[in-house]
Backbone as CSV, one residue per row, in Angstrom:
resi,resn,N_x,N_y,N_z,CA_x,CA_y,CA_z,C_x,C_y,C_z
1,MET,115.746,83.166,145.612,114.851,83.181,144.944,114.721,84.464,144.456
2,LYS,114.227,83.835,143.014,113.565,84.589,141.458,112.424,85.461,141.734
3,LYS,111.367,84.493,142.290,110.260,84.424,142.268,108.585,84.396,143.572
4,LEU,108.424,85.023,143.664,107.106,85.369,144.720,105.968,85.224,144.180
5,ILE,104.963,84.557,144.626,103.851,84.609,144.440,103.144,84.671,146.152
6,PHE,102.226,85.306,145.848,101.815,85.503,147.235,100.172,84.957,147.314
7,PRO,99.761,83.955,147.866,98.515,83.216,147.955,97.731,83.532,147.326
8,ASN,96.244,82.616,147.861,95.147,82.995,147.851,94.874,83.327,149.024
9,THR,94.984,82.463,150.752,95.259,83.213,151.378,95.759,84.756,152.223
10,CYS,96.227,85.492,150.859,96.829,86.485,151.628,95.814,87.457,150.383
11,ILE,95.706,88.562,151.776,94.877,89.750,151.527,95.036,91.078,151.673
12,ASN,96.316,91.075,152.287,97.025,92.046,152.854,98.398,91.884,152.410
13,ILE,99.094,92.731,151.379,100.777,92.990,151.617,101.288,94.307,152.270
14,ARG,101.851,94.389,153.349,102.146,95.544,154.240,103.665,96.025,153.499
15,HIS,104.021,96.665,154.617,105.288,97.628,154.365,106.581,96.970,153.903
16,ARG,106.910,96.844,153.167,108.747,95.875,153.174,108.343,94.520,153.355
17,ALA,107.090,94.673,153.340,107.098,92.658,152.546,108.451,92.110,151.687
18,ILE,108.558,93.200,150.987,109.912,93.312,149.895,110.678,94.151,149.709
19,GLU,112.203,93.818,150.675,113.104,94.932,150.178,114.549,94.699,149.822
20,ASP,115.372,95.113,149.037,116.210,95.261,148.563,116.640,93.572,148.241
21,SER,115.694,92.791,148.119,115.784,91.275,147.104,116.566,91.413,145.998
22,ASN,116.423,90.568,145.374,117.147,89.831,144.062,115.787,89.692,143.133
23,ILE,114.769,89.469,143.488,113.206,88.946,143.500,112.932,89.772,141.975
24,GLU,112.174,88.693,141.056,112.444,89.292,139.569,110.818,89.488,139.060
25,GLU,109.991,88.308,139.664,108.974,88.108,139.465,107.927,87.980,140.243
26,VAL,106.989,89.047,140.753,105.875,88.973,141.183,104.627,88.484,140.781
27,TYR,103.543,87.220,141.740,102.673,87.093,141.058,101.730,87.499,142.307
28,ILE,100.241,88.048,142.298,99.643,88.551,143.000,98.180,87.962,142.759
29,SER,97.488,87.030,143.731,96.245,86.535,143.689,95.176,87.906,143.283
30,ARG,93.823,87.443,143.024,92.670,88.109,142.780,92.185,88.419,144.300
31,PHE,92.508,88.093,145.051,92.353,87.808,146.626,93.213,89.336,147.649
32,VAL,94.179,89.834,147.135,94.364,90.661,147.527,93.689,91.823,147.430
33,LYS,93.550,92.644,148.341,93.139,93.941,148.865,93.503,95.080,148.286
34,ASN,95.027,94.848,149.647,94.959,95.740,149.913,96.957,95.447,149.844
35,ILE,97.951,97.081,148.932,98.991,96.977,149.139,99.523,97.958,149.384
36,GLU,100.006,97.971,150.811,100.642,98.982,151.736,101.873,99.770,150.714
37,PRO,102.406,101.091,150.922,102.666,101.802,151.022,104.398,101.387,151.172
38,GLY,105.361,100.971,149.810,106.458,100.641,150.015,106.365,99.294,150.738
39,ALA,105.550,98.544,149.650,105.522,97.744,150.617,106.417,96.415,149.465
40,PHE,106.626,96.789,148.519,108.044,96.630,147.741,109.217,97.454,147.322
41,LEU,110.423,97.518,148.166,111.058,98.304,148.359,112.694,97.818,148.099
42,THR,112.373,97.574,146.795,113.802,96.965,145.478,113.051,97.344,144.130
43,SER,114.159,97.463,143.286,113.842,97.779,142.101,114.262,96.713,141.362
44,THR,114.543,95.574,141.240,114.683,94.239,141.163,113.406,93.488,140.245
45,ILE,112.606,94.127,140.075,111.137,93.374,140.011,111.267,93.350,138.464
46,ASP,111.278,92.517,137.153,111.239,92.514,135.806,110.080,92.607,135.113
47,LYS,109.086,91.516,136.732,107.266,92.087,136.043,106.510,90.930,137.186
48,PHE,105.634,91.836,136.872,104.980,92.041,138.404,103.209,90.862,137.210
49,ILE,102.766,90.138,137.938,101.242,89.821,137.242,100.641,89.803,138.409
50,ILE,99.469,90.194,138.076,97.947,90.029,138.394,96.958,89.017,138.226
51,GLU,96.732,88.401,139.136,95.477,87.683,138.532,94.270,88.190,137.880
52,PRO,93.630,87.847,136.922,92.913,88.775,136.386,91.395,89.319,137.058
53,LYS,91.505,88.294,137.559,90.104,88.720,138.878,90.117,89.653,139.750
54,ASN,91.083,89.925,139.751,91.689,91.101,141.120,90.915,92.482,141.129
55,GLN,89.805,92.625,141.636,88.606,93.652,142.051,89.692,94.881,142.092
56,TYR,90.751,95.344,142.461,91.837,96.350,143.259,92.974,96.858,142.567
57,TYR,93.203,95.671,141.644,94.701,96.135,141.275,94.582,95.579,139.973
58,GLU,95.339,96.332,138.625,95.587,95.966,137.826,97.094,96.497,137.141
59,ILE,97.494,95.822,136.074,99.133,96.202,136.088,98.226,97.092,134.316
60,PRO,98.632,97.467,133.616,98.314,98.613,132.591,99.397,97.995,131.645
61,ALA,98.938,97.882,130.699,99.326,97.198,128.980,101.141,98.060,129.417
62,ASN,101.701,97.356,129.136,103.202,97.429,129.140,103.770,98.749,130.025
63,SER,103.062,98.139,131.004,103.775,99.287,131.898,104.475,98.808,133.189
64,ASN,104.389,97.731,133.758,105.050,97.140,134.545,105.155,97.716,135.997
65,CYS,104.184,98.289,136.067,103.407,98.888,137.445,102.012,98.270,137.728
66,ILE,101.955,98.379,139.436,100.847,98.085,140.005,100.024,99.327,140.356
67,VAL,98.836,99.312,139.994,97.873,100.383,139.627,96.809,100.253,140.768
68,ARG,96.335,100.732,141.396,95.157,100.596,142.276,94.016,101.465,141.364
69,LYS,92.713,99.892,141.015,92.173,101.100,140.429,91.117,101.993,140.433
70,ARG,90.398,101.703,141.442,89.590,102.634,142.664,90.124,104.452,142.107
71,LEU,91.105,104.667,142.504,91.832,105.854,142.637,92.651,105.863,141.492
72,ALA,92.754,105.295,140.538,94.242,105.711,139.322,95.621,106.000,140.148
73,ARG,95.694,105.039,141.208,96.958,105.377,142.067,98.164,104.457,141.628
74,LEU,99.188,105.195,141.312,99.999,104.445,140.958,100.605,103.663,142.402
75,VAL,101.152,102.228,142.745,101.201,101.981,143.808,103.092,101.300,143.630
76,VAL,103.237,100.991,142.756,104.489,100.418,142.629,105.013,100.600,140.856
77,THR,106.400,100.400,140.434,106.826,100.437,139.857,108.097,99.134,139.653
78,GLY,107.965,98.896,138.548,109.233,97.203,138.394,110.336,98.423,137.947
79,LYS,111.183,97.370,137.576,112.011,97.643,136.582,111.943,98.444,135.311
80,ASN,112.793,98.914,134.973,112.041,99.459,133.786,110.728,100.280,133.840
81,PHE,109.952,100.511,134.039,109.097,101.013,133.904,108.986,102.370,133.073
82,LEU,107.053,102.193,132.739,106.848,103.497,131.796,105.602,104.008,133.001
83,ILE,104.893,104.993,132.895,104.611,104.944,134.259,102.856,105.277,132.943
84,PRO,102.087,105.069,133.640,101.296,104.984,132.637,100.077,106.137,132.270
85,SER,99.621,106.466,130.873,98.536,107.320,131.258,97.329,107.305,131.904
86,SER,97.076,105.975,132.427,95.615,106.109,133.262,95.805,106.804,134.429
87,VAL,97.283,107.171,134.963,97.354,106.976,136.301,97.160,108.689,136.836
88,LYS,96.086,108.772,138.338,95.919,110.595,137.852,97.029,110.588,139.367
89,GLN,97.369,109.478,140.138,98.174,109.818,141.168,99.026,108.779,141.513
90,LEU,100.598,109.644,141.549,101.859,109.316,142.355,102.080,108.731,143.998
91,GLY,101.198,107.438,144.280,101.502,106.992,145.306,102.206,106.601,146.646
92,SER,102.265,106.766,147.408,103.502,106.413,148.328,104.771,105.922,148.245
93,LEU,105.862,106.135,148.362,106.796,105.238,147.621,106.737,103.954,146.182
94,SER,105.801,104.621,144.927,105.783,104.574,144.350,106.993,104.062,143.576
95,ILE,107.568,104.952,143.361,108.910,105.050,142.060,110.252,104.936,143.017
96,LEU,111.185,104.016,142.950,112.430,103.366,143.880,113.474,103.943,142.595
97,ILE,114.128,105.189,142.676,115.239,105.375,141.985,116.598,105.080,142.375
98,ASN,117.418,103.864,142.343,118.764,104.703,142.628,119.790,104.581,141.827
99,ARG,120.887,104.448,142.128,121.606,104.798,141.790,122.168,103.986,140.461
100,ASN,121.921,102.597,140.113,122.068,101.673,139.111,120.776,102.111,137.773
101,SER,119.734,102.922,138.351,118.689,103.046,137.668,118.966,103.444,136.143
102,ILE,119.007,103.235,135.131,119.113,103.676,133.662,119.074,104.793,133.379
103,SER,117.756,105.476,133.820,117.424,107.232,133.468,117.552,107.367,134.407
104,LYS,117.934,108.664,134.426,118.267,109.823,135.237,117.347,111.131,134.879
105,VAL,116.199,110.960,133.871,115.129,111.643,134.145,113.744,111.195,134.259
106,LEU,112.900,111.514,135.044,111.278,110.970,135.664,110.423,111.651,134.627
107,ILE,109.995,111.968,133.801,108.928,112.561,133.230,107.829,112.163,133.606
108,ILE,106.899,112.602,134.069,105.592,112.149,135.196,104.744,112.720,134.122
109,PRO,103.632,112.227,133.503,103.052,111.983,132.423,101.851,113.015,132.220
110,GLU,101.397,113.674,131.320,100.383,114.803,131.704,99.199,113.592,132.336
111,GLY,98.098,113.764,132.860,96.910,113.361,133.728,97.351,113.447,134.571
112,VAL,98.728,112.935,135.540,99.131,113.163,136.483,98.574,114.142,137.429
113,GLU,97.113,113.903,138.069,96.674,115.353,139.105,97.672,115.725,140.528
114,ARG,98.380,114.441,141.148,98.545,114.402,142.633,100.285,113.182,142.965
115,LEU,100.916,114.215,144.137,101.690,113.837,144.243,101.817,113.001,145.376
116,CYS,101.382,112.307,145.790,101.868,111.876,147.206,102.872,111.914,148.059
117,PRO,102.646,112.242,149.439,103.823,112.149,150.496,105.491,110.592,149.966
118,LEU,106.017,111.450,149.444,107.605,110.526,149.263,106.554,109.683,147.883
119,CYS,106.376,110.299,146.675,105.853,109.341,145.968,106.772,108.765,145.035
120,ILE,108.412,109.715,144.891,109.167,109.124,144.358,110.712,109.096,145.487
121,SER,111.305,108.048,145.572,112.205,107.306,146.773,113.320,107.560,145.239
122,VAL,114.120,108.288,145.993,115.638,108.287,145.336,116.959,108.352,146.313
123,SER,117.773,107.501,146.068,118.733,107.253,146.275,120.050,108.342,146.739
124,CYS,120.545,108.321,147.730,121.552,110.147,147.147,122.118,109.816,146.153
125,TYR,122.727,109.321,145.519,123.282,109.279,144.222,122.908,109.376,142.826
126,SER,122.108,109.614,142.530,121.596,109.101,141.664,121.446,110.780,140.832
127,ASN,121.034,112.225,140.930,120.812,113.237,140.930,120.113,113.165,139.594
128,LEU,118.799,112.885,140.065,117.378,112.642,139.204,117.029,114.022,138.632
129,GLU,116.536,114.327,137.861,115.989,115.311,136.793,114.616,115.189,137.268
130,LEU,113.407,115.524,137.497,112.530,115.642,137.395,111.447,116.596,136.361
131,HIS,110.717,116.281,135.904,109.539,116.770,134.915,108.153,116.643,135.099
132,LEU,107.575,117.945,135.699,105.808,117.642,136.034,105.242,118.072,135.328
133,PRO,104.168,117.438,135.173,103.221,117.537,133.757,102.552,118.848,134.414
134,SER,101.704,119.945,133.312,100.750,121.027,133.361,99.716,120.225,134.096
135,THR,99.248,119.247,134.259,97.624,118.678,135.110,97.622,118.703,136.417
136,ILE,98.761,118.363,136.851,99.143,118.420,138.410,98.050,119.691,139.230
137,LYS,97.520,119.221,140.371,96.530,119.841,140.635,97.574,119.817,142.249
138,ARG,98.342,118.815,142.670,98.376,118.759,143.987,99.827,117.949,144.426
139,ILE,100.772,118.416,145.754,101.546,117.868,145.462,101.677,118.045,147.288
140,ASP,102.371,116.779,147.490,102.525,116.472,149.467,103.855,116.856,149.611
141,TYR,103.956,118.486,149.536,105.839,118.609,149.721,105.880,118.227,151.101
142,GLN,105.201,118.007,152.266,105.880,117.885,153.509,106.604,116.626,153.843
143,GLU,106.746,115.461,152.902,107.915,114.053,153.368,108.292,114.441,152.385
144,TRP,108.636,115.282,151.387,110.231,115.309,150.573,111.505,115.292,150.750
145,THR,111.652,115.610,152.072,112.661,116.581,152.686,113.904,114.885,152.861
146,ASP,113.583,114.066,152.808,114.701,113.446,152.848,114.947,113.110,151.702
147,GLU,114.600,112.889,150.254,115.403,113.096,149.132,115.495,113.861,148.501
148,CYS,115.037,114.976,148.877,115.715,116.337,147.657,116.779,116.594,147.556
149,ASN,117.910,116.095,148.072,119.479,116.319,148.007,119.513,115.635,146.729
150,SER,119.045,114.617,146.371,119.025,113.338,145.248,117.989,114.192,143.882
151,ILE,117.830,115.047,144.057,117.113,115.594,142.905,117.578,116.986,142.570
152,LYS,118.281,117.315,141.250,119.069,118.464,140.890,118.127,119.236,140.336
153,LYS,117.344,118.874,139.586,116.336,119.662,139.119,115.106,119.612,138.599
154,ILE,113.660,120.221,138.989,113.228,120.115,139.047,112.265,121.308,137.470
155,VAL,111.936,120.611,136.288,110.756,121.075,135.473,109.758,121.275,134.824
156,VAL,109.396,122.746,135.124,107.885,122.259,134.940,107.459,123.148,133.215
157,PRO,106.440,122.309,133.414,105.857,122.923,132.041,105.587,124.555,131.516
158,LYS,106.038,124.906,130.077,105.890,125.780,129.880,104.580,126.941,130.112
159,GLY,104.451,127.924,130.661,103.231,128.569,131.210,102.885,127.980,132.381
160,HIS,103.941,127.195,133.620,103.070,126.638,134.816,104.176,127.387,135.795
161,LYS,105.565,128.428,135.843,106.152,128.550,136.737,105.466,128.574,137.655
162,LYS,104.516,129.804,137.427,104.136,130.725,138.705,103.639,129.833,140.265
163,ARG,102.859,128.046,139.089,102.506,127.361,139.931,103.040,126.815,140.906
164,PHE,104.362,126.887,140.373,105.579,125.712,140.770,106.370,125.981,142.234
165,SER,106.111,127.817,141.878,107.040,128.847,142.022,107.273,128.493,143.862
166,MET,106.542,127.799,144.244,106.231,127.594,145.865,107.051,126.781,145.951
167,MET,107.440,125.991,145.292,108.422,124.737,144.897,109.790,125.272,146.215
168,LYS,109.824,126.491,145.733,111.755,127.174,145.800,111.561,127.839,147.479
169,HIS,110.721,128.442,147.752,109.595,128.704,149.431,109.994,127.759,150.260
170,LEU,110.724,126.741,149.951,110.119,125.440,151.157,112.105,125.443,151.509
171,LYS,112.136,125.520,152.838,113.609,125.498,152.860,114.123,124.042,152.474
172,GLU,113.793,123.501,152.975,114.550,121.457,152.414,114.567,121.637,151.030
173,LEU,114.127,122.905,149.779,114.038,122.308,148.659,114.704,123.826,147.901
174,LYS,115.457,124.261,148.826,116.263,125.405,148.149,116.873,125.610,147.069
175,HIS,117.823,124.257,147.463,118.916,123.786,146.298,117.932,123.282,144.907
176,ILE,117.301,123.109,144.770,116.183,122.537,143.441,116.226,124.059,142.449
177,THR,116.375,123.771,140.986,116.163,124.859,140.444,115.068,124.497,139.888
178,VAL,113.869,125.356,139.658,113.014,125.457,139.156,112.642,126.464,137.749
179,GLU,112.349,125.328,136.373,113.323,125.778,135.294,111.829,125.589,134.412
180,VAL,111.418,126.426,133.244,110.407,126.982,132.189,111.088,125.783,131.438
181,GLY,109.691,124.495,131.176,109.909,123.568,129.973,109.772,123.692,128.563
182,GLU,110.179,123.588,127.895,111.149,123.801,126.598,109.439,123.542,125.919
């Protein structure tokens, strides 16, 4: 199965609705009101399509991402994604990075204000380098512990090292180097 269509009768897409599959295209009807965190636990989706009349979700131009309109919260990224500049929050389990991912560097764009718990799910062999923007106001650290062994470096913007230095004090994140960005 390469294409999945959520019909008009579907209003909720639950956690783990799609997991480790080869689905390449997902169509979501205008009747879907709720997409739970972790609904799409696969990194093979080349294309999301949301019916234009959906009041709750959108796919910003050239992004291959689903965004919850009301919160400007990233819900899920597909294969070869670009985080849209309109996003203010990275929702739980919204970004999946595995060892087959093209990039080992994830740059969170300026404008993102919150990183929700487990917003970035990283496979244990990816060695991700994470770049944070100066606009971050809140990072929900408590649930990053399972993923931390795969984040090799966190880069923070120049002049903001003190704001992010609290990350060094978390026992689970000791191995992460917080550096000043260029």
